N, CA, C and O of each residue as an XYZ file, in Angstrom:
568
protein
N       9.558     -8.617     41.892
C       9.287     -9.161     40.570
C       7.807     -8.973     40.198
O       7.486     -8.698     39.041
N       6.911     -9.124     41.183
C       5.480     -8.946     40.917
C       5.204     -7.535     40.386
O       4.405     -7.352     39.467
N       5.877     -6.545     40.978
C       5.702     -5.160     40.546
C       5.987     -5.022     39.049
O       5.237     -4.358     38.333
N       7.054     -5.637     38.582
C       7.415     -5.526     37.159
C       6.393     -6.214     36.262
O       6.102     -5.718     35.174
N       5.843     -7.345     36.696
C       4.804     -8.022     35.907
C       3.534     -7.169     35.852
O       2.892     -7.064     34.807
N       3.184     -6.569     36.974
C       1.999     -5.694     36.999
C       2.251     -4.458     36.139
O       1.345     -3.979     35.457
N       3.461     -3.950     36.170
C       3.808     -2.788     35.340
C       3.691     -3.129     33.855
O       3.171     -2.334     33.073
N       4.172     -4.306     33.468
C       4.045     -4.744     32.074
C       2.579     -4.884     31.690
O       2.174     -4.468     30.605
N       1.788     -5.467     32.579
C       0.347     -5.597     32.329
C      -0.294     -4.223     32.180
O      -1.130     -4.019     31.299
N       0.089     -3.288     33.028
C      -0.451     -1.926     32.974
C      -0.128     -1.269     31.630
O      -0.996     -0.657     31.008
N       1.106     -1.397     31.193
C       1.510     -0.794     29.918
C       0.727     -1.413     28.758
O       0.270     -0.694     27.869
N       0.571     -2.724     28.759
C      -0.211     -3.393     27.707
C      -1.667     -2.939     27.727
O      -2.265     -2.715     26.675
N      -2.235     -2.804     28.919
C      -3.628     -2.360     29.033
C      -3.787     -0.931     28.535
O      -4.749     -0.621     27.832
N      -2.857     -0.066     28.893
C      -2.925      1.331     28.446
C      -2.810      1.411     26.928
O      -3.547      2.162     26.289
N      -1.898      0.648     26.352
C      -1.749      0.649     24.897
C      -3.051      0.192     24.233
O      -3.503      0.802     23.265
N      -3.643     -0.867     24.748
C      -4.899     -1.382     24.177
C      -6.021     -0.369     24.312
O      -6.778     -0.137     23.370
N      -6.123      0.235     25.491
C      -7.173      1.228     25.735
C      -7.002      2.419     24.803
O      -7.968      2.884     24.198
N      -5.768      2.911     24.687
C      -5.531      4.086     23.853
C      -5.728      3.785     22.372
O      -6.188      4.646     21.622
N      -5.388      2.588     21.951
C      -5.647      2.226     20.554
C      -7.134      2.367     20.254
O      -7.519      2.917     19.222
N      -7.961      1.868     21.157
C      -9.407      1.995     20.981
C      -9.893      3.430     21.084
O     -10.772      3.852     20.332
N      -9.317      4.179     22.019
C      -9.728      5.577     22.204
C      -9.392      6.427     20.977
O     -10.061      7.424     20.704
N      -8.370      6.033     20.250
C      -8.010      6.766     19.037
C      -8.770      6.249     17.814
O      -9.012      6.998     16.868
N      -9.139      4.978     17.835
C      -9.797      4.372     16.675
C     -11.315      4.587     16.672
O     -11.902      4.800     15.611
N     -11.947      4.535     17.830
C     -13.409      4.655     17.864
C     -13.908      5.980     17.280
O     -14.837      5.959     16.472
N     -13.337      7.128     17.649
C     -13.797      8.368     17.006
C     -13.562      8.374     15.493
O     -14.332      8.981     14.749
N     -12.506      7.704     15.038
C     -12.248      7.612     13.598
C     -13.340      6.791     12.929
O     -13.784      7.127     11.832
N     -13.777      5.710     13.588
C     -14.918      4.950     13.059
C     -16.155      5.836     12.990
O     -16.932      5.749     12.039
N     -16.341      6.690     13.996
C     -17.488      7.602     13.996
C     -17.421      8.566     12.816
O     -18.454      8.906     12.238
N     -16.217      9.009     12.451
C     -16.056      9.894     11.289
C     -16.633      9.209     10.060
O     -17.413      9.804      9.317
N     -16.250      7.965      9.849
C     -16.722      7.232      8.672
C     -18.198      6.872      8.796
O     -18.941      6.932      7.817
N     -18.620      6.500      9.999
C     -20.010      6.106     10.219
C     -20.957      7.279      9.960
O     -22.051      7.094      9.428
N     -20.534      8.475     10.336
C     -21.400      9.641     10.155
C     -21.625      9.965      8.680
O     -22.526     10.734      8.344
N     -20.816      9.386      7.805
C     -20.942      9.658      6.377
C     -21.775      8.649      5.615
O     -21.865      8.737      4.390
N     -22.391      7.685      6.302
C     -23.211      6.685      5.612
C     -24.665      6.791      6.066
O     -24.957      7.335      7.131
N     -25.559      6.269      5.252
C     -26.987      6.292      5.587
C     -27.251      5.454      6.831
O     -26.590      4.440      7.056
N     -28.221      5.882      7.638
C     -28.510      5.235      8.920
C     -28.825      3.749      8.794
O     -28.316      2.938      9.567
N     -29.646      3.396      7.842
C     -30.100      2.011      7.730
C     -29.337      1.212      6.672
O     -29.818      0.177      6.212
N     -28.165      1.682      6.290
C     -27.400      0.989      5.251
C     -26.643     -0.202      5.837
O     -26.467     -0.315      7.050
N     -26.208     -1.076      4.953
C     -25.382     -2.209      5.378
C     -24.076     -1.708      5.999
O     -23.588     -2.273      6.978
N     -23.522     -0.649      5.424
C     -22.292     -0.081      5.973
C     -22.515      0.430      7.392
O     -21.686      0.217      8.277
N     -23.647      1.107      7.598
C     -23.964      1.606      8.929
C     -24.056      0.470      9.941
O     -23.575      0.596     11.067
N     -24.666     -0.627      9.543
C     -24.765     -1.799     10.413
C     -23.401     -2.385     10.734
O     -23.143     -2.796     11.865
N     -22.531     -2.422      9.737
C     -21.180     -2.932      9.954
C     -20.418     -2.039     10.928
O     -19.729     -2.534     11.820
N     -20.545     -0.711     10.755
C     -19.889      0.206     11.687
C     -20.402      0.001     13.107
O     -19.618      0.026     14.056
N     -21.697     -0.199     13.264
C     -22.260     -0.410     14.601
C     -21.658     -1.636     15.268
O     -21.316     -1.597     16.450
N     -21.528     -2.724     14.517
C     -20.926     -3.950     15.065
C     -19.470     -3.699     15.439
O     -19.030     -4.095     16.518
N     -18.726     -3.050     14.561
C     -17.307     -2.771     14.828
C     -17.149     -1.884     16.065
O     -16.295     -2.141     16.913
N     -17.968     -0.850     16.163
C     -17.886      0.073     17.290
C     -18.232     -0.628     18.596
O     -17.551     -0.444     19.605
N     -19.290     -1.431     18.577
C     -19.703     -2.160     19.773
C     -18.604     -3.109     20.240
O     -18.239     -3.115     21.415
N     -18.088     -3.899     19.326
C     -17.066     -4.888     19.701
C     -15.782     -4.219     20.191
O     -15.159     -4.682     21.146
N     -15.396     -3.136     19.536
C     -14.198     -2.413     19.958
C     -14.354     -1.922     21.390
O     -13.454     -2.086     22.214
N     -15.498     -1.322     21.679
C     -15.675     -0.783     23.018
C     -15.905     -1.881     24.050
O     -15.320     -1.835     25.132
N     -16.730     -2.852     23.744
C     -17.087     -3.882     24.713
C     -15.952     -4.849     25.003
O     -15.716     -5.200     26.159
N     -15.247     -5.282     23.965
C     -14.283     -6.366     24.134
C     -12.821     -5.932     24.201
O     -11.963     -6.726     24.585
N     -12.529     -4.698     23.838
C     -11.144     -4.231     23.901
C     -11.010     -3.035     24.841
O     -10.259     -3.088     25.815
N     -11.737     -1.962     24.548
C     -11.540     -0.728     25.292
C     -11.927     -0.839     26.770
O     -11.144     -0.471     27.645
N     -13.115     -1.337     27.044
C     -13.577     -1.363     28.437
C     -12.774     -2.335     29.294
O     -12.379     -1.965     30.400
N     -12.511     -3.566     28.836
C     -11.641     -4.418     29.658
C     -10.247     -3.806     29.862
O      -9.678     -3.909     30.949
N      -9.704     -3.178     28.828
C      -8.388     -2.552     28.953
C      -8.434     -1.394     29.948
O      -7.497     -1.215     30.726
N      -9.502     -0.612     29.934
C      -9.671      0.474     30.897
C      -9.645     -0.081     32.314
O      -8.951      0.457     33.178
N     -10.389     -1.144     32.559
C     -10.463     -1.735     33.900
C      -9.093     -2.243     34.348
O      -8.671     -1.986     35.476
N      -8.409     -2.955     33.476
C      -7.076     -3.481     33.820
C      -6.090     -2.339     34.038
O      -5.258     -2.405     34.943
N      -6.173     -1.295     33.220
C      -5.275     -0.148     33.381
C      -5.496      0.526     34.735
O      -4.537      0.854     35.433
N      -6.750      0.729     35.099
C      -7.047      1.357     36.387
C      -6.592      0.496     37.565
O      -5.916      0.984     38.470
N      -6.962     -0.773     37.550
C      -6.624     -1.658     38.675
C      -5.111     -1.805     38.817
O      -4.566     -1.656     39.911
N      -4.441     -2.098     37.711
C      -2.986     -2.268     37.776
C      -2.288     -0.955     38.113
O      -1.307     -0.950     38.857
N      -2.783      0.155     37.574
C      -2.186      1.453     37.864
C      -2.316      1.841     39.327
O      -1.367      2.346     39.926
N      -3.490      1.606     39.904
C      -3.671      1.903     41.325
C      -2.777      1.019     42.192
O      -2.223      1.476     43.192
N      -2.640     -0.246     41.804
C      -1.730     -1.134     42.532
C      -0.292     -0.621     42.458
O       0.408     -0.576     43.470
N       0.141     -0.237     41.270
C       1.511      0.266     41.099
C       1.739      1.513     41.941
O       2.769      1.639     42.604
N       0.781      2.434     41.917
C       0.917      3.667     42.691
C       0.969      3.370     44.184
O       1.760      3.967     44.914
N       0.136      2.459     44.628
C       0.109      2.095     46.039
C       1.409      1.403     46.451
O       2.015      1.763     47.460
N       1.831      0.418     45.674
C       3.004     -0.365     46.068
C       4.297      0.452     45.998
O       5.250      0.158     46.720
N       4.340      1.462     45.146
C       5.533      2.309     45.040
C       5.464      3.533     45.949
O       6.426      4.296     46.034
N       4.335      3.725     46.627
C       4.193      4.867     47.523
C       4.030      6.196     46.807
O       4.417      7.240     47.332
N       3.455      6.161     45.605
C       3.313      7.386     44.803
C       2.090      8.236     45.162
O       1.946      9.340     44.637
N       1.225      7.762     46.024
C       0.004      8.522     46.291
C       0.266      9.874     46.945
O      -0.623     10.726     46.971
N       1.451     10.082     47.465
C       1.794     11.381     48.049
C       2.425     12.316     47.015
O       2.645     13.493     47.299
N       2.715     11.800     45.825
C       3.406     12.590     44.801
C       2.419     13.479     44.037
O       1.429     12.981     43.500
N       2.680     14.782     43.986
C       1.786     15.695     43.265
C       1.625     15.352     41.783
O       0.547     15.549     41.221
N       2.689     14.838     41.136
C       2.572     14.477     39.718
C       1.517     13.389     39.535
O       0.799     13.378     38.535
N       1.423     12.461     40.514
C       0.421     11.398     40.397
C      -0.983     11.965     40.543
O      -1.908     11.504     39.875
N      -1.153     12.952     41.403
C      -2.471     13.586     41.544
C      -2.903     14.197     40.215
O      -4.053     14.051     39.800
N      -1.971     14.881     39.550
C      -2.270     15.470     38.245
C      -2.571     14.374     37.223
O      -3.503     14.500     36.429
N      -1.781     13.299     37.245
C      -2.003     12.197     36.314
C      -3.378     11.577     36.532
O      -4.111     11.329     35.575
N      -3.724     11.327     37.792
C      -5.024     10.722     38.084
C      -6.172     11.616     37.620
O      -7.194     11.117     37.147
N      -6.012     12.916     37.749
C      -7.030     13.842     37.256
C      -7.192     13.705     35.739
O      -8.313     13.681     35.230
N      -6.071     13.616     35.024
C      -6.130     13.458     33.572
C      -6.689     12.085     33.180
O      -7.420     11.975     32.196
N      -6.349     11.044     33.940
C      -6.880      9.711     33.648
C      -8.386      9.676     33.922
O      -9.128      8.991     33.217
N      -8.837     10.404     34.936
C     -10.293     10.542     35.141
C     -10.929     11.221     33.935
O     -12.011     10.830     33.497
N     -10.257     12.244     33.396
C     -10.744     12.898     32.182
C     -10.806     11.942     31.012
O     -11.771     11.953     30.247
N      -9.772     11.105     30.863
C      -9.755     10.108     29.788
C     -10.900      9.113     29.974
O     -11.535      8.695     29.006
N     -11.150      8.745     31.215
C     -12.249      7.831     31.507
C     -13.585      8.486     31.158
O     -14.498      7.821     30.668
N     -13.696      9.783     31.410
C     -14.897     10.516     31.017
C     -15.088     10.546     29.508
O     -16.208     10.401     29.016
N     -13.994     10.733     28.772
C     -14.065     10.696     27.304
C     -14.506      9.307     26.853
O     -15.313      9.178     25.932
N     -13.980      8.274     27.497
C     -14.380      6.898     27.195
C     -15.899      6.747     27.365
O     -16.575      6.189     26.500
N     -16.415      7.244     28.475
C     -17.856      7.174     28.712
C     -18.653      7.947     27.667
O     -19.694      7.485     27.200
N     -18.156      9.127     27.306
C     -18.845      9.936     26.296
C     -18.847      9.232     24.943
O     -19.839      9.287     24.216
N     -17.746      8.573     24.605
C     -17.712      7.807     23.356
C     -18.749      6.693     23.385
O     -19.350      6.370     22.360
N     -18.956      6.111     24.551
C     -19.996      5.093     24.688
C     -21.383      5.654     24.443
O     -22.217      5.014     23.803
N     -21.629      6.851     24.952
C     -22.914      7.520     24.701
C     -23.094      7.770     23.211
O     -24.165      7.522     22.658
N     -22.051      8.259     22.569
C     -22.127      8.535     21.129
C     -22.353      7.256     20.331
O     -23.113      7.250     19.362
N     -21.690      6.169     20.739
C     -21.873      4.882     20.058
C     -23.326      4.426     20.167
O     -23.900      3.921     19.202
N     -23.907      4.606     21.335
C     -25.310      4.214     21.524
C     -26.249      5.080     20.688
O     -27.281      4.603     20.214
N     -25.895      6.345     20.508
C     -26.715      7.213     19.648
C     -26.653      6.752     18.194
O     -27.663      6.767     17.490
N     -25.475      6.347     17.752
C     -25.374      5.791     16.393
C     -26.258      4.556     16.276
O     -26.998      4.411     15.303
N     -26.184      3.672     17.260
C     -26.953      2.420     17.222
C     -28.454      2.697     17.229
O     -29.231      1.951     16.634
N     -28.855      3.770     17.904
C     -30.276      4.135     17.963
C     -30.719      4.959     16.762
O     -31.903      5.263     16.617
N     -29.766      5.324     15.898
C     -30.093      6.138     14.731
C     -30.307      7.599     15.069
O     -30.975      8.312     14.320
N     -29.750      8.064     16.193
C     -29.972      9.444     16.624
C     -28.690     10.278     16.648
O     -28.606     11.264     17.381
N     -27.698      9.889     15.855
C     -26.478     10.685     15.779
C     -26.808     12.083     15.285
O     -27.539     12.246     14.309
N     -26.261     13.105     15.967
C     -26.520     14.491     15.577
C     -25.261     15.216     15.112
O     -25.305     16.410     14.814
N     -24.147     14.506     15.049
C     -22.875     15.175     14.772
C     -22.315     14.808     13.412
O     -22.616     13.757     12.846
N     -21.487     15.714     12.909
C     -20.844     15.518     11.607
C     -19.486     14.835     11.783
O     -18.981     14.685     12.895
N     -18.925     14.434     10.672
C     -17.580     13.876     10.684
C     -16.569     14.860     11.248
O     -15.618     14.456     11.917
N     -16.760     16.131     10.987
C     -15.853     17.170     11.500
C     -15.836     17.174     13.023
O     -14.772     17.294     13.630
N     -16.997     17.044     13.643
C     -17.092     16.972     15.099
C     -16.243     15.812     15.633
O     -15.498     15.974     16.598
N     -16.362     14.649     15.001
C     -15.627     13.477     15.462
C     -14.129     13.598     15.207
O     -13.326     13.057     15.968
N     -13.745     14.304     14.142
C     -12.320     14.550     13.898
C     -11.733     15.404     15.019
O     -10.628     15.146     15.495
N     -12.480     16.416     15.432
C     -12.023     17.282     16.524
C     -12.019     16.505     17.842
O     -11.066     16.597     18.616
N     -13.080     15.745     18.094
C     -13.165     14.946     19.312
C     -12.009     13.956     19.405
O     -11.554     13.638     20.504
N     -11.537     13.474     18.278
C     -10.437     12.515     18.239
C      -9.152     13.083     18.831
O      -8.255     12.326     19.200
N      -9.052     14.407     18.924
C      -7.849     15.034     19.480
C      -7.837     14.990     21.002
O      -6.761     15.067     21.595
N      -8.974     14.870     21.653
C      -9.022     14.875     23.125
C      -8.189     13.744     23.731
O      -7.347     14.012     24.587
N      -8.395     12.478     23.313
C      -7.554     11.432     23.897
C      -6.068     11.615     23.583
O      -5.211     11.269     24.396
N      -5.772     12.155     22.415
C      -4.376     12.378     22.039
C      -3.715     13.371     22.987
O      -2.620     13.123     23.493
N      -4.381     14.488     23.222
C      -3.820     15.511     24.119
C      -3.697     15.000     25.549
O      -2.683     15.219     26.210
N      -4.734     14.320     26.019
C      -4.671     13.762     27.371
C      -3.521     12.772     27.492
O      -2.790     12.780     28.483
N      -3.362     11.926     26.491
C      -2.294     10.931     26.507
C      -0.919     11.591     26.573
O      -0.052     11.138     27.320
N      -0.713     12.640     25.810
C       0.573     13.346     25.818
C       0.888     13.855     27.219
O       1.991     13.644     27.723
N      -0.073     14.521     27.850
C       0.165     15.069     29.187
C       0.362     13.969     30.232
O       1.177     14.116     31.143
N      -0.374     12.884     30.104
C      -0.226     11.768     31.047
C       1.169     11.164     30.943
O       1.819     10.924     31.960
N       1.630     10.921     29.728
C       2.959     10.326     29.540
C       4.039     11.261     30.076
O       4.979     10.805     30.727
N       3.919     12.551     29.813
C       4.909     13.504     30.326
C       4.930     13.473     31.855
O       6.004     13.486     32.457
N       3.764     13.432     32.483
C       3.727     13.381     33.944
C       4.399     12.127     34.486
O       5.118     12.193     35.483
N       4.175     10.994     33.845
C       4.745      9.730     34.318
C       6.263      9.687     34.112
O       7.000      9.224     34.982
N       6.715     10.164     32.977
C       8.151     10.066     32.663
C       8.956     11.150     33.361
O       9.988     10.860     33.966
N       8.495     12.403     33.286
C       9.258     13.533     33.823
C       9.020     13.690     35.330
O       9.912     14.130     36.055
N       7.844     13.339     35.791
C       7.462     13.469     37.202
C       7.720     14.894     37.724
O       8.466     15.081     38.685
N       7.104     15.883     37.089
C       7.279     17.253     37.597
C       6.567     17.392     38.953
O       5.869     16.473     39.382
N       6.733     18.479     39.592
C       6.124     18.785     40.892
C       6.638     17.865     41.990
O       6.005     17.754     43.040
N       7.766     17.205     41.773
C       8.279     16.271     42.796
C       9.075     16.995     43.858
O       9.577     16.366     44.789
């Protein structure tokens, strides 16, 4: 029964993390279109900070901890599909970190990218998510 509760927690954490991973770059698209010292820019900075600090990062931590527990308790660490999934989740974690760097650049007034850049960047978490879900559901390489 504990496994199922941890699995539910993992799914909720992943959903929360991915919601933020898809929304933060979209905020950057809009933020890049306003003046640095404007009221709108300040509002975007607060929204971006709170999204990452209070939703995305805690969800990332819970997703990792619960996911590792699930993999360990089910004996999946020997499964090649899990190795591929973990590699992609490491990539997603790297994108999360990069979004944090970009958020700090906005806060410092040193953003160098256009809205187009952030629109393209917004596709990275989407593609990673698709491949991760396919690996978990289909479990190829088994």
